[in-house]
C-alpha positions in Angstrom: 124.5 193.0 183.5 126.2 189.6 182.9 124.0 187.4 181.1 123.8 183.4 181.1 126.0 183.6 177.8 128.8 185.3 179.5 128.8 184.0 182.8 129.1 180.1 181.7 131.6 180.9 179.0 129.2 181.1 176.0 127.9 177.5 176.8 124.4 178.7 176.6 124.6 181.4 173.5 121.9 181.4 171.2 121.5 181.7 167.7 118.6 184.1 166.6 116.2 183.0 164.3 117.2 185.6 161.9 120.7 184.4 161.8 119.8 180.7 161.3 117.7 182.0 158.1 120.3 183.9 156.9 122.7 181.1 157.1 120.5 179.4 154.5 121.2 181.6 151.7 125.3 180.7 151.9 126.0 179.9 148.5 128.5 176.7 149.0 125.7 175.3 151.8 122.3 176.3 150.3 119.9 173.5 149.9 117.5 173.7 146.9 114.1 174.6 147.7 111.5 171.9 145.7 109.3 169.9 148.0 105.6 170.6 148.6 103.3 169.6 151.3 102.4 166.7 149.1 106.1 165.4 149.3 106.3 166.0 153.0 103.2 163.9 153.6 104.8 161.2 151.4 107.6 161.3 153.5 106.1 161.2 156.7 103.9 158.2 155.8 106.7 156.5 154.1 109.2 156.8 157.3 106.3 155.8 159.7 104.7 153.2 158.0 107.0 150.3 157.8 108.8 149.2 160.8 106.1 149.0 162.9 103.1 147.6 160.9 106.1 145.0 159.3 108.6 143.9 162.0 107.3 145.5 165.4 103.2 145.0 165.6 103.3 141.2 165.8 106.4 140.6 168.2 105.2 143.3 170.6 101.9 141.6 170.7 103.3 138.1 171.2 106.2 139.2 173.9 105.0 142.1 175.7 101.0 143.2 175.4 99.3 140.7 173.8 96.0 142.1 172.0 96.2 145.3 174.1 99.3 146.3 171.3 96.4 148.5 169.5 95.8 150.5 172.8 99.5 150.9 173.2 99.4 152.5 169.6 97.2 154.7 170.8 98.9 155.7 173.7 101.9 156.3 171.8 100.2 158.3 169.0 98.7 160.5 171.6 102.3 161.5 172.8 103.4 162.0 169.4 100.3 163.9 168.5 101.2 166.3 171.2 104.6 167.0 170.2 103.9 167.0 166.6 101.9 170.2 167.5 104.9 171.6 168.8 107.1 170.5 165.9 104.7 172.1 163.7 104.8 175.7 165.1 108.6 175.5 165.4 109.1 174.2 161.9 106.8 177.1 160.3 108.7 179.6 162.5 112.5 178.5 161.8 112.2 177.0 158.4 116.0 175.7 158.6 117.3 172.1 158.5 118.3 170.6 161.5 115.0 170.1 163.2 114.9 169.7 166.9 118.9 170.8 166.9 118.1 173.8 165.3 115.0 174.9 167.3 117.2 174.0 170.5 119.6 176.6 169.5 117.3 179.5 169.0 116.0 178.8 172.5 118.3 177.1 174.8 121.6 178.0 173.6 124.4 176.2 172.2 125.4 173.5 174.6 122.1 172.0 174.7 121.6 172.3 171.0 124.8 170.3 170.9 123.4 167.6 173.3 120.0 167.4 171.2 122.4 167.1 167.8 124.4 164.5 169.2 121.2 162.4 170.6 119.8 162.9 167.1 122.9 161.4 165.4 122.4 158.3 167.2 118.8 158.3 166.9 119.1 158.4 163.1 122.1 156.1 162.7 120.6 153.2 164.9 117.3 153.9 162.9 119.0 153.2 159.4 121.1 150.2 160.9 118.3 148.6 162.5 115.4 149.1 159.9 117.9 148.1 157.1 118.6 144.9 158.9 114.8 144.0 158.9 114.7 144.8 155.2 117.7 142.3 154.5 115.7 139.9 156.7 112.7 140.3 154.3 114.8 140.0 151.2 115.9 136.5 152.6 112.3 135.4 153.0 111.5 136.6 149.3 115.1 134.8 148.4 113.9 131.3 150.0 117.1 129.4 150.7 119.6 132.3 149.7 120.2 134.0 153.1 121.6 137.8 152.9 124.1 137.1 155.7 127.5 135.4 154.6 129.3 133.9 157.9 133.0 135.5 157.7 134.5 133.3 160.5 133.1 134.2 163.9 131.4 137.4 162.0 128.5 137.7 160.1 128.0 139.6 157.3 124.9 141.2 156.3 125.3 141.9 152.6 121.5 142.6 152.0 121.6 145.7 154.6 124.5 147.0 152.9 123.3 147.0 149.5 120.1 149.1 150.5 122.0 151.7 152.6 124.2 152.1 149.2 121.7 152.4 146.7 119.5 154.9 148.9 123.2 156.8 149.4 123.1 157.2 145.7 119.7 158.5 145.7 119.9 161.2 148.5 123.0 162.3 146.7 121.4 162.9 143.3 118.5 165.1 144.7 116.1 165.4 147.4 113.1 165.4 144.7 114.1 162.2 143.2 114.2 160.8 146.5 110.6 161.9 147.1 109.7 160.2 143.9 110.8 156.9 144.9 109.3 157.1 148.0 105.8 158.2 146.4 106.1 155.0 144.2 107.2 152.6 147.2 104.2 154.2 149.8 101.7 153.3 146.7 103.0 149.5 147.1 103.0 149.1 150.8 99.5 150.9 151.2 98.3 148.6 148.5 99.5 145.4 150.8 98.2 146.8 154.0 94.7 147.2 152.4 95.3 143.1 151.4 95.9 142.5 154.9 92.8 144.4 156.4 90.7 142.8 153.9 92.1 139.3 153.4 92.9 139.4 157.7 89.3 139.9 158.2 88.1 136.9 156.9 90.2 135.0 159.6 89.3 137.3 162.1 88.1 135.7 165.5 86.8 138.0 168.1 87.8 135.1 170.8 91.2 135.8 170.0 91.1 139.2 171.9 90.1 137.9 174.8 92.2 138.7 177.4 92.6 142.0 175.8 95.2 142.9 178.4 96.7 139.4 179.6 97.5 138.6 183.0 101.3 139.6 184.3 103.6 137.0 184.0 107.0 136.7 185.7 110.3 135.5 184.1 114.1 136.7 183.7 113.1 138.6 180.4 111.9 141.2 183.0 114.2 141.1 185.8 117.3 143.2 186.5 118.4 145.9 183.8 116.0 144.2 181.5 112.9 145.7 183.0 111.5 149.0 182.5 113.0 151.9 184.8 109.0 152.4 186.1 108.9 148.7 187.1 112.5 148.7 188.6 111.0 151.8 190.6 107.7 150.4 191.8 108.9 146.9 192.5 107.2 145.4 189.8 110.1 143.1 189.1 109.0 142.4 185.3 107.1 144.2 182.5 105.7 141.2 180.5 101.8 141.3 179.9 99.6 143.1 182.3 99.4 146.9 182.9 103.0 147.1 183.1 103.6 145.1 179.5 101.0 147.5 178.1 103.0 150.5 179.4 106.0 149.0 178.2 104.7 148.1 174.9 103.5 151.8 174.4 107.0 152.9 174.5 108.3 150.0 172.4 105.8 150.7 169.6 106.7 154.6 169.8 109.5 153.2 167.7 106.8 152.6 164.8 106.0 156.5 165.0 109.5 157.5 164.7 110.0 159.6 161.4 107.1 162.3 161.8 109.8 164.7 163.4 112.1 164.0 160.2 109.9 166.2 158.1 110.9 169.3 160.0 114.3 168.6 158.8 113.3 169.1 155.2 111.8 172.8 156.2 114.7 174.2 154.8 114.2 172.4 151.5 110.3 173.2 151.5 108.9 175.7 148.7 106.1 177.1 151.4 107.4 176.0 154.9 105.0 178.0 157.0 102.3 175.9 155.6 103.4 172.8 153.9 105.6 171.5 156.9 102.8 171.8 159.3 100.4 170.0 157.0 102.8 167.3 156.3 103.8 166.5 160.0 99.9 166.3 161.0 98.7 164.8 157.9 101.1 162.0 157.9 100.4 161.3 161.7 96.9 161.2 161.2 97.1 158.6 158.5 99.4 156.3 160.0 97.8 156.1 163.3 94.5 155.1 161.9 96.6 152.1 159.9 98.3 151.0 162.7 95.4 150.6 165.2 93.5 148.7 162.3 96.3 146.3 161.2 96.9 145.6 164.9 93.2 144.6 165.9 93.0 142.6 162.7 96.6 140.9 163.6 95.6 140.0 167.2 92.2 138.6 166.2 93.5 136.2 163.2 95.7 134.4 165.9 96.3 134.0 169.8 98.8 136.1 170.6 100.8 133.2 172.0 101.4 132.3 168.4 103.3 135.4 168.1 105.9 135.1 170.4 109.4 134.9 169.9 112.0 137.4 168.2 111.1 136.2 164.5 107.5 136.7 164.3 106.3 139.4 162.1 102.8 140.3 160.1 103.2 137.3 157.6 103.5 135.3 160.6 99.8 135.2 161.3 98.8 134.6 157.7 101.2 131.8 157.1 99.6 130.2 160.2 96.2 129.9 158.3 98.2 128.6 155.4 97.8 131.7 153.0 101.0 131.5 151.6 100.2 133.6 148.7 99.6 136.6 151.2 102.7 135.8 153.4 104.7 136.2 149.8 102.8 139.8 148.7 103.3 140.9 152.3 107.3 140.4 152.4 107.5 142.2 149.2 105.4 145.0 150.4 107.8 145.1 153.4 110.7 145.2 151.3 109.0 148.3 149.7 108.0 149.8 153.3 111.4 149.4 155.1 113.2 151.0 152.0 111.4 154.1 152.6 111.9 154.2 156.0 115.6 153.7 155.8 115.6 156.6 153.0 113.9 159.1 155.1 115.8 158.3 158.3 118.9 158.5 156.3 117.8 162.1 154.8 117.0 163.0 158.2 120.4 161.8 159.6 122.1 163.9 156.9 120.2 167.2 157.4 121.1 167.3 161.2 124.9 166.8 160.4 124.7 169.4 157.7 123.1 172.1 160.1 125.7 171.3 162.9 128.5 171.3 160.4 127.2 174.8 159.1 127.3 176.0 162.7 131.0 174.5 162.9 130.1 172.2 165.9 131.2 169.2 163.2 133.8 169.8 160.7 132.6 172.9 158.3 133.7 170.9 155.3 131.1 168.3 155.5 128.3 171.4 155.0 129.3 171.9 151.3 126.4 171.3 148.8 127.3 169.9 145.2 125.5 171.2 141.9 122.2 169.4 142.9 121.8 170.9 146.2 122.5 168.1 148.1 125.3 167.5 150.9 127.3 164.8 148.8 130.3 164.6 151.0 127.9 164.1 154.4 125.8 161.8 152.4 128.5 159.5 151.7 129.9 159.9 155.3 126.8 158.8 156.9 126.4 155.6 154.0 129.6 154.4 155.2 129.0 154.4 158.7 125.5 153.3 158.5 126.4 150.6 156.2 129.3 149.3 158.5 126.9 149.3 161.6 124.1 147.2 159.6 126.6 145.0 157.9 128.5 143.8 161.2 126.5 144.7 164.3 123.7 142.5 165.8 121.8 145.3 167.5 119.3 143.3 169.4 118.0 145.5 172.7 120.1 148.7 171.3 116.7 149.5 168.9 115.4 151.1 172.1 117.9 153.7 172.2 116.3 155.1 169.1 113.2 155.5 171.2 114.7 157.5 174.1 116.6 159.4 171.9 113.7 160.7 170.1 111.7 161.2 173.4 114.4 163.3 174.6 114.4 165.6 171.7 110.4 165.6 171.9 110.7 167.0 175.3 112.9 169.6 174.9 111.1 170.8 171.4 107.9 171.1 173.5 109.4 173.2 176.2 111.1 175.3 173.5 107.6 176.5 172.2 107.2 177.6 175.7 110.1 179.7 175.8 110.2 181.4 172.0 106.7 182.0 172.8 107.9 184.2 175.9 111.4 185.7 174.2 110.3 186.1 170.7 106.3 186.7 170.5 106.5 188.8 167.6 108.0 186.2 165.3 105.7 185.0 162.3 104.4 181.6 162.8 102.3 179.9 160.1 101.0 177.5 162.4 100.4 177.8 166.2 99.9 175.3 169.1 96.6 175.5 170.3 95.7 176.2 174.4 99.6 177.0 175.0 100.8 176.3 177.8 98.3 173.1 178.2 99.4 171.1 175.1 103.3 171.5 175.4 103.5 170.7 179.2 100.7 167.4 178.2 103.5 166.6 175.6 106.4 166.6 178.0 104.5 164.8 180.8 103.4 162.0 178.0 107.2 161.6 176.6 108.6 161.5 179.9 105.9 158.9 180.8 107.2 156.6 177.8 110.8 157.6 178.9 110.2 155.7 182.3 108.9 152.7 180.6 112.1 152.1 178.8 114.3 149.6 180.2 117.2 150.6 182.8 120.0 149.1 180.3 119.0 151.8 178.1 118.8 154.5 180.2 122.5 153.5 181.1 123.4 153.6 177.3 121.6 156.7 177.1 123.8 158.3 179.7 127.0 156.9 178.7 126.4 158.6 175.1 125.8 161.8 176.1 128.6 161.7 178.3 130.8 161.0 175.2 128.9 163.6 173.4 130.2 166.3 176.1 133.6 165.3 175.7 133.2 165.5 171.8 131.6 169.1 172.5 134.4 170.6 174.7 137.4 168.9 172.7 136.2 170.1 169.3 132.6 171.7 168.9 133.1 174.6 171.3 136.4 175.8 169.7 135.2 175.7 166.2 131.5 177.1 166.7 131.0 179.7 164.2 128.6 181.8 166.3 131.4 182.0 169.2 133.9 183.0 166.4 131.7 185.8 164.7 132.9 189.2 165.4 129.4 190.0 166.5 129.0 187.1 168.7 128.9 188.9 172.0 125.8 191.2 170.5 122.9 190.6 168.3 123.8 186.9 167.5 125.0 185.8 170.9 124.6 187.7 174.0 121.7 189.7 172.9 119.4 186.7 172.2 120.8 185.3 175.3 120.0 188.4 177.3 116.2 187.8 175.8 116.0 184.7 178.2 117.4 186.3 181.2 114.6 189.0 180.9 116.9 191.9 180.2 
């Protein structure tokens, strides 16, 4: 009987879980196992606490949701929590670098794995570059009159963002354990700063600033045309500023603040006991950061009227500056530098690990999957560093940061569906963690992520579709012909067709 893999020219050939695990022992492309559950939790908190608290919370409150931004964080956290359970099961079952890319290869097949890998490349590259620019903005505040942006004729060069990416690239090339230690120090600094924010901010808290909790809708050009959410476009709302539409749009925007817990899954191959440590790292970090986000957003919107936070340059420090607490403002700026440093570092790490997995499978150049004496993919780290530094140094992203959200949500949808598929096709696999209430939880995760995707702007959807179309061109021009799985002698038996056959029920 013909299988999906043979009927479609091998596009949906799957890579078995066993083969994925065997590939981790190749001497020339072997990552060093040295991370613990504590390291993974640090990575999770390091990457998630930063962009949301220091650069996103104030702008979303002032421009989109008002005081209800705290509820938007809860909505986004629910979607992340449902998906985090699915990631935890997958990572404990397939402890291999690559995260959603590797999981998709084992369940949906090569073409879908490529699509999600291509999607993750965009997600991480933009995240590294966007957050590096946010770091540079805070560097400018600390430096006072000295701006990290140099004007080269019509081009603006952000040397602060380039410097950060370059230094972190060196650290990641030296070793993952070293990076974890640096992250731990930075996490301690920014958690101390957040404690100061909560304690000092509470002294300026005025509950009247939380009224109305959901401000009335406002019309305006900002919400018109391609800039409005896809949901408001189809329902005829015409805008997504404040009101319930604004709250829903805000949940999709602050979702950007949670991006990163999935990066913990990309380090599964470098973890000593992935079956136990990875689930603990993913779920533990998500619980911690959700509590912090809700607490800080409530304090922030209680300190000043949300209208005082409007504009593109509002940050957490803005509220303190308006109360004359300049010393607190300076502390926050220094804490933001530490916080955003770890965000960039862990996103950088995630980018290299996804590309590493794709290169080891031949879908990207195999030469990039080489690891050095420190057990890290040095070549890939250099390539990613150069590309991200160029983007951060010369590109003004504007609304492109929403591309990170839609890319991540798309990956989350596939991971949740993949859990259902692997439960049916490979029920005998040992699972260090099992999602409760299957199929309810994965289905809810899919619905929650799709809902958040609907509340992203129309222009974001169009850009995403263009990027996916470009990815298909690259796959058929290069990836399909160089696939290691396709060129294996047994590609049509145990690692290819046999795995696909399981999906077909044969």
